C-alpha positions as CSV (number, residue, x, y, z in Angstrom):
1,Q,8.0,-5.7,-11.2
2,L,8.1,-9.4,-10.8
3,E,10.8,-8.8,-8.2
4,L,8.1,-7.0,-6.1
5,V,5.9,-10.1,-6.2
6,D,8.7,-12.3,-5.0
7,E,9.6,-9.8,-2.2
8,I,6.0,-9.8,-0.9
9,N,5.7,-13.6,-1.0
10,A,9.0,-13.9,1.0
11,L,7.7,-11.4,3.5
12,K,4.4,-13.3,3.8
13,G,6.4,-16.5,4.6
14,S,8.5,-14.7,7.2
15,L,5.5,-13.2,9.0
16,S,3.7,-16.6,8.9
17,F,6.8,-18.2,10.5
18,I,6.7,-15.7,13.3
19,E,2.9,-16.1,13.8
20,Q,3.4,-19.9,14.0
21,K,6.2,-19.6,16.6
22,I,4.2,-17.2,18.7
23,Q,1.3,-19.7,18.7
24,E,3.6,-22.5,19.6
25,E,5.7,-20.7,22.2
26,G,3.3,-18.0,23.5
27,E,5.0,-15.6,25.9
28,N,8.3,-17.6,25.6
29,F,8.7,-16.5,22.0
30,D,12.0,-14.8,21.5
31,P,12.9,-13.6,18.0
32,D,16.5,-13.5,18.9
33,K,16.5,-17.3,18.8
34,Y,15.7,-17.2,15.1
35,G,18.2,-14.6,14.0
36,N,19.2,-16.7,11.0
37,L,15.6,-17.0,9.9
38,I,14.3,-13.5,10.8
39,N,16.2,-10.8,8.9
40,P,16.6,-7.3,10.3
41,N,13.8,-5.9,8.3
42,V,11.3,-8.5,9.4
43,R,12.5,-8.0,13.0
44,A,11.7,-4.3,12.6
45,I,8.1,-5.2,11.7
46,Y,7.8,-7.5,14.7
47,D,9.2,-4.8,17.0
48,F,6.8,-2.2,15.5
49,E,3.9,-4.5,15.9
50,M,4.7,-5.2,19.5
51,S,5.1,-1.5,20.3
52,G,2.3,0.2,22.1
53,E,3.2,3.6,20.7
54,Y,1.2,3.4,17.5
55,L,-2.4,2.8,16.7
56,T,-3.8,-0.5,15.4
57,G,-6.2,-0.5,12.6
58,E,-5.8,3.1,11.5
59,K,-7.9,4.2,8.6
60,L,-5.7,4.7,5.6
61,N,-5.2,8.2,4.2
62,W,-4.8,8.8,0.5
63,P,-1.0,8.7,-0.4
64,V,-1.7,11.4,-3.0
65,N,-4.6,13.7,-3.7
66,P,-7.0,11.8,-6.0
67,T,-8.2,14.9,-7.9
68,R,-7.5,13.2,-11.2
69,G,-9.3,10.1,-10.3
70,I,-8.1,6.5,-10.9
71,S,-6.6,5.4,-14.2
72,A,-6.6,1.6,-13.4
73,Y,-8.7,-0.1,-10.8
74,F,-8.1,-3.2,-8.7
75,R,-8.0,-6.3,-10.8
76,D,-8.8,-4.1,-13.8
77,S,-9.5,-6.4,-16.8
78,S,-8.2,-3.8,-19.3
79,Y,-4.9,-3.7,-17.4
80,K,-4.5,-7.5,-17.6
81,A,-5.4,-7.4,-21.3
82,T,-2.6,-4.8,-21.9
83,F,0.2,-6.1,-19.7
84,G,-0.8,-9.8,-19.2
85,I,-0.7,-9.8,-15.4
86,P,-3.4,-9.0,-12.8
87,H,-3.5,-5.5,-11.4
88,N,-3.4,-5.9,-7.6
89,A,-3.5,-2.1,-7.0
90,I,-5.1,1.1,-8.0
91,D,-3.2,3.6,-10.2
92,L,-3.6,7.3,-9.3
93,P,-2.6,9.7,-12.0
94,V,-0.6,12.6,-10.6
95,P,2.2,14.8,-12.1
96,Q,5.7,13.4,-12.1
97,G,7.4,14.3,-8.9
98,T,4.3,14.6,-6.7
99,A,4.9,14.1,-3.0
100,V,3.8,10.7,-1.8
101,R,2.7,10.5,1.8
102,A,2.5,7.6,4.3
103,P,-1.2,6.6,4.6
104,A,-0.7,5.6,8.3
105,S,2.0,5.0,10.8
106,G,4.3,2.1,10.0
107,V,7.8,0.8,9.5
108,V,9.6,0.8,6.1
109,Y,10.2,-2.9,5.2
110,K,11.7,-2.6,1.8
111,V,13.1,0.1,-0.4
112,R,14.1,-0.7,-4.0
113,D,15.8,2.0,-6.0
114,K,18.7,1.1,-8.4
115,G,19.0,4.7,-9.5
116,D,18.1,3.9,-13.1
117,E,14.9,3.4,-15.2
118,S,14.1,0.0,-13.5
119,Y,11.0,-0.3,-11.2
120,S,11.4,1.5,-7.9
121,Y,9.1,0.8,-5.0
122,I,8.5,1.1,-1.2
123,I,6.8,-1.5,1.1
124,I,5.5,-0.2,4.4
125,A,4.2,-2.5,7.2
126,H,1.4,-1.1,9.4
127,K,0.0,-2.5,12.6
128,G,-2.6,-5.3,12.4
129,G,-0.9,-7.1,9.5
130,T,-1.5,-4.4,6.8
131,L,1.1,-3.7,4.1
132,T,1.1,-0.9,1.6
133,V,3.1,-0.7,-1.6
134,F,4.1,2.4,-3.6
135,G,5.3,1.8,-7.1
136,H,7.0,3.8,-9.9
137,M,8.8,6.1,-7.4
138,S,11.1,8.6,-9.0
139,E,12.7,9.5,-5.7
140,I,12.6,7.6,-2.3
141,L,13.1,9.7,0.8
142,V,13.0,6.9,3.5
143,N,15.3,4.1,4.5
144,E,14.5,0.5,5.4
145,R,13.5,0.1,9.1
146,D,12.5,3.8,9.4
147,I,9.5,4.4,11.5
148,I,7.1,6.8,9.6
149,L,4.1,8.7,10.7
150,P,0.8,9.4,8.9
151,G,1.2,12.1,6.2
152,E,5.0,11.9,6.2
153,I,6.5,12.3,2.8
154,I,8.2,9.1,1.8
155,G,9.1,9.9,-1.8
156,L,8.1,11.4,-5.1
157,S,5.9,9.8,-7.7
158,G,7.1,8.8,-11.2
159,G,5.9,6.5,-13.9
160,T,6.7,8.6,-17.0
161,P,8.2,6.0,-19.4
162,G,12.0,6.1,-19.6
163,T,12.4,8.0,-16.3
164,K,14.1,7.0,-13.1
165,G,12.1,4.3,-11.2
166,A,9.4,4.0,-13.8
167,G,9.9,0.3,-14.9
168,Y,8.6,-1.0,-18.1
169,L,4.9,-1.6,-17.1
170,T,3.8,2.0,-17.4
171,T,2.2,4.3,-19.9
172,G,2.3,7.6,-18.0
173,A,2.9,9.5,-14.7
174,H,1.0,7.9,-11.8
175,L,1.3,6.3,-8.4
176,H,0.8,2.5,-8.2
177,F,-0.8,1.8,-4.8
178,E,-1.3,-1.7,-3.2
179,V,-2.8,-2.8,0.1
180,I,-2.3,-6.2,1.5
181,Q,-4.2,-7.4,4.6
182,S,-3.5,-10.8,6.3
183,G,-1.3,-11.8,3.4
184,K,-3.9,-11.1,0.7
185,H,-4.3,-8.2,-1.7
186,I,-7.4,-6.2,-1.2
187,D,-9.0,-3.3,-3.2
188,P,-7.4,-0.2,-1.6
189,L,-10.7,1.6,-2.1
190,L,-12.2,-0.6,0.6
191,V,-9.9,1.0,3.3
192,L,-9.5,4.6,2.0
193,N,-11.8,7.5,2.8
194,L,-14.1,7.7,-0.2
195,E,-15.2,11.2,0.8
196,K,-11.9,12.5,-0.5
197,I,-12.6,11.4,-4.1
198,E,-15.3,12.5,-6.5
199,K,-18.0,9.8,-6.8
200,K,-17.7,9.8,-10.6
201,F,-14.3,8.3,-10.3
202,L,-15.5,5.3,-8.2
203,P,-16.4,1.9,-9.7
204,S,-20.1,1.2,-9.8
205,Y,-20.0,-1.4,-7.0
206,L,-18.8,1.4,-4.6
207,R,-20.6,4.3,-6.1
208,D,-24.1,2.8,-6.1
209,P,-24.1,1.9,-2.4
210,L,-22.9,5.4,-1.5
211,E,-25.8,6.8,-3.5
212,E,-28.2,4.5,-1.6
213,E,-26.8,5.6,1.7
214,K,-27.2,9.3,0.7
215,E,-30.8,8.8,-0.3
216,E,-31.6,7.0,2.9
217,S,-30.0,9.8,4.9
218,E,-32.0,12.4,3.0
219,E,-35.3,10.4,3.6
220,E,-34.6,10.2,7.3
221,E,-33.9,13.9,7.5
222,S,-37.1,14.8,5.7
223,E,-39.1,12.5,8.1
224,A,-37.6,14.0,11.2
């Protein structure tokens, strides 16, 4: 899975290069001039970003139904204690082979599937500088540079140890889901619709504010 970290860092560097050139050259920026520095997958992200056909800042949908809650939270201390690395994602326990759906429109930047038990993943770029990552994929149903729409099935979940695409940092079937905004990992729960998950599954820092909002709403209704 360290390969995924390297891939994301390389993409960050490429996107930063494009942003720098746009600032320097303005309307004169032409990505074709940098063909040796901007690979086809990065160019696909640039073309998608410049397209007016898709929304910017779409709210992210859940890639799988979170009826079983969350088995590992963003920067979960127990995860780091077990595996020795920070968990820049949430883990969503679902049965092996569950359909994984695109959370928003985007372009497929990277597909990694060696057809064996090593870690398989998908990276999708969305408008506004957002990336989503889907890990432990048992099957991948999209190709690099594909344009995908919200809700489109991009693959099947995995994670059962010893199965195709699971990798070695897994203890059971689940989807590993990351969100990156402006080059930094963020808690996916900050951009997902929390009404789709039972409140008991949320961490306290998100659950408590929701309870306060509910109480305030009920007070306002009783006063009206």
